[in-house]
matplotlib code that plots the C-alpha trace (Angstrom):
import matplotlib.pyplot as plt

x = [0.0, 1.9, 0.9, 3.8, 1.9, -1.2, -2.0, -1.4, -2.4, -2.5, -3.0, 0.7, 2.4, 3.9, 0.4, -1.7, -1.1, -3.7, -4.0, -6.6, -9.9, -8.5, -6.4, -3.9, -3.9, -1.2, -1.6, 1.1, 0.1, 2.5, 2.2, 0.5, -3.1, -5.2, -6.8, -7.2, -10.3, -11.1, -14.6, -16.0, -19.5, -20.8, -24.3, -25.1, -24.2, -21.2, -18.9, -15.6, -12.8, -10.2, -6.5, -3.5, -0.3, 2.6, 5.6, 6.7, 9.9, 10.8, 7.4, 5.5, 3.2, 2.2, -1.1, -2.3, -5.9, -7.2, -10.5, -12.4, -12.3, -15.5, -16.2, -14.4, -14.1, -13.6, -14.1, -12.8, -11.5, -10.0, -11.1, -8.0, -8.9, -7.1, -8.7, -12.4, -12.0, -11.5, -10.3, -11.5, -8.7, -9.8, -8.1, -8.7, -6.8, -7.8, -11.1, -12.4, -16.0, -18.3, -17.6, -19.4, -18.2, -17.3, -13.7, -13.0, -10.0, -11.0, -9.1, -9.9, -9.6, -10.4, -7.6, -4.7, -3.9, -0.6, 2.3, 4.5, 2.4, 3.5, 7.1, 6.6, 6.3, 3.7, 4.4, 1.3, 1.5, -1.1, 0.0, -0.8, 1.5, 4.4, 6.5, 6.0, 7.5, 10.2, 11.7, 9.5, 7.9, 5.7, 1.9, 1.2, -0.3, -2.2, -4.9, -8.5, -11.3, -12.1, -8.6, -7.0, -3.3, -0.8, 2.9, 4.8, 5.7, 2.2, 0.6, -2.8, -5.5, -7.1, -10.7, -13.2, -15.0, -11.8, -9.7, -10.5, -9.5, -6.1, -3.9, -0.1, 0.6, 2.2, 2.3, 3.0, 6.3, 7.2, 6.6, 8.8, 11.6, 11.8, 11.7, 15.3, 13.9, 11.4, 14.1, 16.4, 13.7, 12.9, 9.4, 8.4, 4.7, 3.9, 0.3, -1.2, -4.4, -6.9, -5.5, -8.7, -10.0, -12.0, -12.9, -10.7, -7.2, -8.2, -9.9, -12.4, -15.1, -14.0, -15.5, -14.3, -12.7, -11.3, -8.3, -5.7, -6.1, -4.2, -3.2, -1.2, 0.4, -2.2, -2.0, 1.5, 2.8, 1.2, 2.6, 6.1, 5.9, 4.7, 7.3, 10.2, 8.9, 8.6, 12.2, 13.3, 11.4, 8.7, 4.9, 2.3, -1.2, -4.1, -7.1, -10.5, -13.8, -16.4, -18.9, -19.6, -18.5, -18.4, -21.5, -19.6, -19.0, -20.1, -22.2, -24.0, -24.5, -26.1, -28.2, -29.6, -30.3, -32.4, -34.4, -34.8, -31.1, -28.9, -26.9, -29.9, -29.9, -26.4, -27.5, -30.2, -32.5, -35.2, -36.6, -35.1, -33.0, -32.0, -32.9, -30.4, -28.4, -24.8, -21.9, -22.7, -24.9, -22.2, -24.0, -20.9, -20.5, -23.5, -23.7, -23.6, -26.3, -25.0, -28.4, -27.6, -26.0, -24.9, -23.1, -21.2, -20.1, -18.8, -17.0, -15.4, -17.1, -16.1, -12.6, -12.5, -14.1, -12.6, -11.1, -9.6, -8.5, -5.4, -4.2, -1.1, 1.7, 4.8, 2.8, -0.1, -1.1, -0.3, -3.3, -6.2, -6.9, -10.7, -12.0, -15.0, -15.0, -17.0, -19.9, -19.8, -23.1, -24.7, -27.7, -30.4, -31.9, -29.8, -26.5, -24.6, -21.2, -19.9, -21.3, -19.7, -16.3, -16.3, -17.0, -14.2, -11.7, -12.6, -12.4, -9.0, -7.7, -8.8, -7.3, -4.1, -3.5, -0.7, -2.6, -3.4, -6.9, -6.8, -9.9, -10.4, -12.1, -12.1, -13.8, -14.4, -13.3, -13.7, -17.3, -16.3, -13.2, -14.6, -15.2, -13.3, -13.2, -10.8, -7.2, -6.6, -7.8, -6.4, -6.3, -7.2, -9.1, -6.6, -3.4, -3.6, -6.1, -4.5, -1.0, -2.3, -4.1, -0.9, 1.7, -0.3, 1.3, 0.4, -1.5, -5.2, -7.3, -5.5, -8.2, -8.4, -8.9, -11.6, -13.9, -14.6, -13.4, -10.4, -7.4, -7.4, -6.1, -2.7, -4.3, -4.2, -1.2, 0.6, -1.4, -4.7, -3.3, -2.5, -6.0, -7.4, -5.3, -6.2, -9.9, -10.2, -8.1, -9.9, -12.6, -10.2, -8.8, -5.0, -4.2, -6.3, -4.3, -1.0, -2.3, -3.6, -1.6, -0.3, -0.6, 0.5, -0.8, -2.7, -4.1, -7.3, -5.7, -3.5, 0.2, 1.6, 4.5, 1.9, 0.1, 3.2, 5.2, 8.5, 10.9, 11.7, 8.1, 7.6, 10.3, 8.6, 5.5, 7.5, 9.0, 5.4, 4.3, 7.5, 7.2, 3.5, 1.6, 0.7, 2.3, 4.2, 2.5, 4.2, 2.4, 4.8, 6.6, 6.1, 9.7, 11.1, 8.9, 6.2, 3.3, -0.4, -3.3, -6.1, -6.6, -6.6, -3.8, -1.6, -1.6, 1.5, 4.0, 7.3, 10.1, 12.6, 14.3, 14.6, 16.5, 17.8, 14.3, 14.2, 14.3, 17.3, 16.9, 13.4, 14.4, 17.2, 14.8, 12.4, 15.2, 16.6, 13.2, 11.7, 14.9, 14.5, 10.9, 12.1, 15.0, 13.2, 10.6, 9.2, 8.1, 6.3, 4.3, 5.4, 3.0, 2.4, 2.7, 2.4, 4.7, 4.2, 2.5, 2.4, 1.7, 4.8, 5.8, 4.8, 6.8, 6.0, 7.5, 7.2, 8.2, 8.4, 10.2, 13.6, 13.5, 12.2, 12.1, 11.7, 10.3, 10.2, 8.5, 8.3, 7.1, 9.1, 11.1, 10.1, 11.7, 13.3, 11.1, 12.3, 11.5, 12.7, 14.0, 10.9, 8.7, 10.5, 11.0, 14.2, 18.0, 20.9, 18.9, 21.0, 20.0, 19.7, 18.0, 17.9, 17.1, 16.2, 16.5, 15.9, 18.4, 18.5, 20.5, 20.4, 22.0, 20.3, 17.2, 16.1, 16.1, 14.6, 14.5, 14.2, 15.4, 13.2, 11.1, 12.6, 12.6, 14.6, 14.5, 16.4, 16.6, 17.2, 16.7, 13.7, 14.6, 11.4, 8.1]
y = [0.0, 3.0, 6.5, 8.5, 9.6, 10.7, 14.4, 15.4, 18.0, 17.9, 20.4, 21.0, 24.4, 23.4, 23.2, 25.6, 29.3, 31.4, 35.1, 36.9, 35.7, 33.6, 30.5, 29.8, 26.1, 24.3, 21.1, 18.8, 17.3, 14.8, 15.0, 18.4, 19.2, 21.5, 23.0, 22.6, 23.8, 23.9, 22.7, 24.8, 25.1, 28.3, 28.6, 25.2, 26.0, 24.4, 26.2, 25.7, 28.1, 27.9, 27.8, 29.0, 27.2, 28.0, 26.1, 22.9, 20.7, 17.1, 16.4, 17.7, 20.7, 22.8, 24.8, 27.3, 28.2, 30.9, 30.2, 32.2, 31.0, 30.1, 30.5, 27.8, 25.1, 25.4, 22.1, 21.7, 19.2, 19.5, 18.7, 17.9, 18.4, 16.6, 16.7, 15.9, 14.0, 15.2, 13.4, 14.3, 14.8, 14.7, 13.7, 10.0, 10.2, 10.4, 9.2, 8.7, 8.9, 11.2, 11.4, 12.8, 15.7, 13.4, 12.9, 16.6, 18.4, 20.6, 23.7, 24.7, 28.5, 28.7, 29.3, 27.0, 24.2, 24.2, 24.3, 22.1, 19.0, 17.5, 17.5, 15.6, 11.9, 10.7, 8.1, 6.6, 5.4, 3.4, 4.5, 1.4, -0.7, 1.6, 1.9, 1.9, 4.4, 1.9, -1.2, -3.7, -6.5, -8.4, -7.9, -4.8, -5.5, -2.2, -1.9, -0.7, -3.1, -3.4, -4.3, -7.6, -7.2, -8.6, -9.1, -6.9, -9.9, -11.3, -11.3, -9.5, -12.1, -10.3, -9.5, -10.5, -9.2, -9.1, -7.3, -3.7, -4.6, -6.1, -3.8, -3.6, -0.4, 1.9, 5.6, 9.0, 9.1, 6.0, 7.8, 10.7, 8.3, 7.0, 10.2, 9.4, 6.4, 8.6, 11.2, 8.5, 7.2, 10.6, 10.9, 14.5, 14.1, 12.0, 10.9, 9.6, 7.5, 8.8, 9.8, 10.7, 8.5, 5.5, 1.9, 0.4, 0.6, 1.9, 4.8, 5.7, 5.4, 8.5, 9.2, 12.8, 15.3, 17.5, 15.5, 13.0, 9.5, 9.1, 5.6, 7.3, 9.8, 12.6, 16.1, 16.6, 13.7, 15.0, 18.5, 17.0, 15.0, 17.9, 20.2, 17.9, 17.0, 20.7, 21.3, 18.6, 20.2, 17.5, 18.0, 16.1, 15.2, 14.0, 11.8, 13.2, 11.3, 13.8, 11.1, 9.6, 9.4, 6.5, 5.5, 6.5, 10.0, 12.8, 14.3, 11.0, 10.4, 13.8, 13.1, 9.8, 11.2, 14.2, 14.1, 17.9, 18.6, 20.3, 17.2, 15.1, 17.1, 16.0, 12.4, 10.5, 9.0, 6.8, 5.7, 7.7, 6.7, 3.3, 3.6, 5.5, 5.4, 4.3, 3.8, 0.7, -0.5, -0.7, 0.3, 1.7, 4.3, 6.6, 8.8, 12.6, 14.7, 17.9, 19.4, 20.7, 24.1, 23.6, 20.4, 22.2, 24.8, 22.1, 20.2, 23.0, 26.4, 27.7, 28.8, 26.0, 23.5, 20.0, 20.9, 24.2, 23.8, 21.8, 23.4, 25.6, 26.8, 25.2, 22.4, 22.2, 19.9, 20.7, 19.1, 16.6, 13.4, 13.1, 9.6, 8.4, 11.7, 10.2, 9.4, 12.6, 14.6, 11.9, 9.7, 8.6, 11.7, 14.1, 15.0, 18.0, 16.5, 19.2, 21.9, 20.6, 19.8, 23.3, 24.9, 22.7, 23.8, 27.5, 27.2, 25.5, 28.3, 30.9, 29.0, 27.6, 28.5, 26.0, 23.0, 20.0, 18.6, 15.0, 12.9, 9.2, 8.0, 4.3, 4.5, 7.2, 10.4, 12.6, 13.9, 14.9, 16.9, 19.2, 22.2, 24.1, 21.3, 18.5, 19.3, 15.7, 12.1, 8.8, 7.6, 4.0, 3.8, 5.7, 4.3, 1.5, -0.9, -0.6, -1.3, -4.2, -5.7, -5.5, -6.7, -9.1, -12.5, -13.1, -16.0, -16.7, -15.1, -11.7, -9.1, -5.7, -2.8, -3.3, -5.3, -9.0, -8.8, -10.9, -9.1, -8.7, -11.7, -11.4, -11.4, -7.6, -6.6, -3.2, -1.9, -2.6, -0.9, 2.2, 2.2, 1.9, 4.8, 7.0, 6.2, 6.6, 9.8, 11.4, 12.9, 14.5, 18.0, 18.0, 20.0, 17.5, 14.6, 16.2, 16.7, 13.2, 10.2, 7.1, 4.3, 0.7, -0.3, 1.4, 0.3, -0.7, -3.0, -6.1, -5.3, -4.7, -7.1, -9.9, -8.9, -9.2, -11.7, -10.5, -7.7, -6.7, -6.4, -4.4, -2.1, -1.7, -0.6, 1.9, 3.3, 3.8, 5.7, 7.9, 8.8, 9.0, 12.2, 12.2, 12.1, 8.9, 7.3, 4.6, 2.6, 2.1, -1.2, -1.4, -0.1, -3.2, -5.8, -6.3, -8.5, -8.8, -10.5, -8.0, -4.6, -5.9, -8.4, -5.8, -3.6, -5.4, -3.9, -2.5, -5.0, -2.4, -5.1, -7.5, -5.5, -8.8, -9.4, -6.2, -6.5, -4.2, -4.2, -2.9, -0.3, 0.9, 1.0, 3.2, 5.6, 6.0, 6.4, 8.8, 10.9, 10.9, 12.2, 14.9, 16.0, 16.2, 18.9, 17.2, 14.2, 16.6, 19.0, 18.0, 16.8, 13.1, 11.8, 8.1, 6.7, 2.9, 0.0, -3.7, -6.9, -6.5, -2.8, 0.8, 3.8, 7.5, 11.0, 13.6, 17.1, 20.5, 23.4, 22.2, 19.0, 15.7, 12.4, 9.1, 6.2, 2.6, 0.0, -3.7, -6.9, -9.3, -9.9, -8.1, -7.4, -4.2, -1.1, 1.8, 5.5, 8.2, 11.5, 13.2, 11.1, 12.4, 16.2, 15.6, 15.3, 14.1, 11.5, 9.8, 7.0, 8.2, 5.1, 1.5, -1.7, -5.3, -6.6, -3.3, -2.2, 1.1, 2.7, 6.4, 7.4, 8.5, 6.7, 5.2, 1.4, -0.3, -4.0, -6.2, -9.6, -9.5, -7.2, -3.8, -0.1, 2.6, 6.4, 8.7, 12.5, 14.8, 18.3, 19.5, 19.9, 21.1, 22.7]
z = [0.0, -1.3, -0.1, -1.4, -4.5, -2.6, -2.1, 1.5, 4.1, 7.9, 10.7, 11.5, 11.2, 7.8, 6.4, 8.4, 9.2, 11.0, 10.3, 12.4, 10.9, 8.1, 7.6, 4.9, 4.0, 2.0, 0.0, -1.3, -4.7, -6.3, -10.1, -9.8, -10.5, -12.7, -9.6, -5.9, -4.0, -0.3, 0.6, 3.5, 5.1, 6.5, 8.0, 6.6, 3.0, 1.4, -1.1, -2.8, -2.4, -5.2, -4.3, -6.2, -7.3, -4.9, -6.1, -7.9, -7.6, -8.2, -9.7, -6.6, -6.8, -3.8, -3.6, -1.1, -0.3, 2.1, 3.9, 6.5, 10.1, 11.8, 15.6, 17.6, 14.9, 11.1, 9.1, 5.6, 3.0, -0.5, -4.0, -6.2, -9.8, -12.6, -16.1, -15.7, -12.5, -8.9, -5.7, -2.2, 0.4, 4.0, 7.2, 6.5, 3.2, -0.5, -2.0, -5.5, -4.4, -2.5, 1.2, 4.3, 6.4, 9.2, 8.2, 7.4, 8.7, 11.7, 12.8, 16.4, 16.8, 20.5, 23.1, 22.6, 25.1, 26.9, 24.4, 26.6, 26.3, 22.9, 23.9, 27.2, 28.3, 30.8, 33.4, 35.0, 38.6, 40.5, 43.9, 45.9, 43.7, 43.0, 46.2, 50.0, 52.4, 53.2, 51.6, 53.4, 51.3, 53.7, 54.2, 56.3, 59.7, 59.8, 57.1, 56.8, 57.3, 53.6, 52.6, 51.8, 52.7, 50.2, 50.3, 47.8, 45.6, 45.5, 42.0, 41.9, 41.5, 38.5, 37.8, 40.5, 43.5, 45.7, 43.2, 44.4, 48.0, 47.4, 49.4, 48.9, 50.8, 48.2, 49.1, 47.7, 49.7, 47.8, 44.6, 45.7, 46.7, 43.2, 41.1, 40.0, 38.1, 36.3, 35.5, 34.2, 32.0, 30.5, 32.0, 32.7, 33.8, 36.9, 36.4, 39.6, 39.6, 42.2, 45.6, 47.4, 50.3, 49.2, 50.1, 47.4, 46.2, 42.8, 44.6, 41.8, 44.5, 46.4, 49.8, 49.8, 47.5, 50.3, 51.4, 50.2, 51.5, 54.8, 53.6, 50.8, 53.3, 53.3, 51.9, 53.2, 51.1, 47.9, 48.6, 49.2, 45.9, 43.8, 45.3, 44.5, 41.1, 40.2, 41.5, 39.0, 36.1, 36.2, 36.4, 38.3, 37.0, 39.1, 38.3, 38.8, 38.5, 37.2, 36.3, 39.7, 43.3, 45.8, 47.7, 50.9, 49.6, 51.9, 49.1, 48.6, 52.3, 52.6, 49.5, 50.9, 54.3, 53.0, 49.7, 49.9, 50.4, 47.7, 47.4, 46.5, 43.3, 42.5, 41.7, 39.8, 42.3, 41.0, 44.4, 47.3, 49.2, 47.8, 44.1, 42.0, 38.8, 39.0, 36.7, 34.5, 37.3, 40.0, 43.1, 44.9, 42.1, 42.0, 38.9, 39.1, 37.5, 35.8, 35.4, 38.9, 38.8, 42.4, 41.5, 38.7, 41.3, 43.7, 40.9, 38.9, 39.2, 42.6, 43.6, 46.2, 43.8, 43.4, 40.0, 40.9, 44.5, 43.8, 40.6, 40.2, 42.4, 43.7, 45.5, 43.2, 40.3, 36.7, 35.2, 35.5, 33.7, 33.7, 34.4, 32.3, 30.5, 27.6, 30.0, 32.1, 31.7, 29.7, 30.6, 28.2, 26.5, 28.6, 27.0, 28.4, 27.9, 25.5, 27.7, 30.8, 29.2, 27.7, 31.1, 32.7, 30.0, 30.5, 34.3, 34.1, 31.8, 34.4, 37.4, 35.8, 32.2, 31.7, 33.2, 30.9, 30.6, 29.4, 28.9, 29.2, 26.1, 25.0, 21.7, 19.0, 20.6, 17.5, 18.1, 21.7, 20.7, 18.0, 20.3, 23.0, 25.6, 26.5, 25.4, 24.4, 25.0, 26.0, 22.3, 22.8, 19.5, 17.3, 18.7, 21.3, 19.6, 16.1, 17.5, 19.6, 16.6, 14.5, 17.0, 19.2, 19.4, 23.1, 24.7, 24.3, 27.0, 27.1, 27.5, 25.9, 28.4, 31.0, 28.7, 28.3, 24.7, 23.8, 22.5, 18.7, 16.9, 15.2, 11.7, 11.3, 9.3, 9.5, 6.5, 8.4, 11.4, 9.4, 7.9, 11.4, 12.7, 9.8, 10.1, 13.8, 14.0, 11.1, 13.2, 15.7, 15.3, 14.8, 17.9, 20.0, 18.6, 19.5, 23.0, 23.3, 24.7, 22.9, 25.5, 25.0, 28.4, 31.2, 34.6, 32.7, 30.2, 29.9, 29.8, 26.3, 27.1, 27.6, 24.4, 22.3, 24.3, 22.9, 24.0, 20.4, 19.4, 22.7, 21.5, 18.1, 20.0, 22.1, 18.8, 17.5, 20.6, 20.5, 16.8, 15.9, 16.8, 20.4, 23.8, 24.8, 27.8, 30.0, 32.6, 35.5, 35.0, 31.2, 30.9, 32.7, 31.0, 33.6, 32.5, 33.2, 31.5, 32.3, 33.9, 37.5, 37.0, 35.3, 38.4, 39.6, 42.1, 40.9, 41.9, 43.2, 45.3, 42.4, 39.7, 38.3, 37.0, 35.0, 31.2, 30.6, 26.8, 27.0, 29.6, 27.3, 24.3, 26.4, 27.4, 23.9, 22.2, 24.7, 24.5, 20.7, 21.1, 23.5, 21.2, 17.8, 17.4, 14.3, 16.5, 18.8, 16.6, 13.1, 10.4, 9.6, 6.0, 5.3, 2.7, 2.7, 4.5, 4.0, 6.0, 8.1, 8.0, 8.0, 6.9, 7.5, 7.7, 10.4, 9.3, 10.9, 9.2, 8.0, 10.0, 8.4, 10.3, 8.5, 10.6, 9.5, 11.9, 11.2, 13.0, 10.8, 7.7, 4.5, 1.1, 0.0, 0.0, -2.1, -1.9, -4.3, -3.1, -4.6, -2.3, 0.8, 0.2, 2.2, 1.8, 3.9, 5.8, 8.5, 10.9, 14.5, 16.0, 14.7, 16.5, 15.5, 11.9, 10.0, 7.4, 5.5, 2.7, 2.0, -1.2, -4.4, -3.1, 0.2, 0.5, 3.6, 4.4, 7.4, 8.5, 11.6, 13.8, 14.6, 13.9, 12.1, 12.6, 10.3, 10.3, 7.3, 6.0, 4.1, 0.4, -1.3, -0.5]

ax = plt.figure().add_subplot(projection="3d")
ax.plot(x, y, z, "-o")
ax.set_aspect("equal")
plt.show()
């Protein structure tokens, strides 16, 4: 599947320039065209805006089109005219047939999200399983009544009624003690799953939003962690559940005790006090009702609201990951999700302009990102699932995410993975994609190492998350080869006292590839142009200004793939990272081959366009 002769446009700075109330759009057209038009819709009526030739070199023509900017979001696509035929170009690629507006490019013109995000790397920590205050490894004698104490080396049982109570005793002081490990890895954002008090170790059933769980060390421990992280140039992100609370939460207790209370309006009661709507029918997680203006004030509106209170300053958080963001404000016919996410985004800008707002979203996030709301999403649909489907060679029974769906079978080749990524990301504005995360594993999924079963294939996955648009996201332990067959079983403890069990090759791959992402601006905010994909390989370019990065990923042997200089718009390509069986030659043409799985990254200088 060759893409190098397809017309191309993306939302990166090389292709989009905004001037006041207009945008200048550039289109790369191999072989040239008779005309290029931008298709735009204003007030429900579509029209075509004709572009003008800009330059031509090596058989590639460049066209520029100016279009008016609409409030908040401007959708558009292109008609490439050759003779009596035209081709549509949208974010999913080129099409020789009529298409809907759903895959159009979308330019967000609201306030920009934090500029530091695309250059960073996120390290996710499930506090109970990361590190204790000390180096003890036995079960803790002191524990709450709901807890099932475990020794540090015990493997989590996995999904089941007891899973949420397995207690290992990790703390925020334990996280602070190991910040050197994160720094050595190249991680710059410490993302903590919930730290509020609860009756589980996952803590998504918060009993209060006003304090940090004493089991984790309380507020003092969080302040000490953020203070030291900031001194090291790191940031700290919290995890906030806007969709529900725990059934022991002080708001819910007040709501159940008095049907006329303000708090009773925060929830969906069907038969007070025992009948209420909960998250996916889980009684311990009553769902919040955002038709209540008072609830909105408590969650994000007031200066002492849950969202705002801990943001900013030397000891404050640098952002929130919003749990179940896709379900927040939605129940049956009621849907205020976009309204609520927009208000949350606006409130965060007021309180902490440089704070990052990341949304959990397991499936098609496009429709929820086409407005001034979430800065980015956990891009399971546009990154995690396609990469799993391509590289999966793990055992039967590995589960994807928190569902009962088996992991995709290893019948999806690289070309299918590319099509999946292009399709699922087509509905997402470019700036949202660059502020979203590329995760191979999370606390809600099986471990990627179990999915692929091979350290070299794991490294190929890490190369994908470091080089494709989005922020690399590492679940603590992935970097040393930890395994896990489902979301609960993957929440294993970090074996600090067993360094001999660490996979040093995988650790080294993480360090080198995350450093590469951090050092090359084209891998952060540069455009993405696909060159080639087959059963066992994918090849693409990332470009920004004068910098061009060629990336080749493969899961097994393949024959020689050739690209001409005119396909690349680049000269002087030199390999900066290469692992596994990939071989490359860069002379009058680019030749890539592989004797086994691996990756290659080469950097050159823009030559044309």
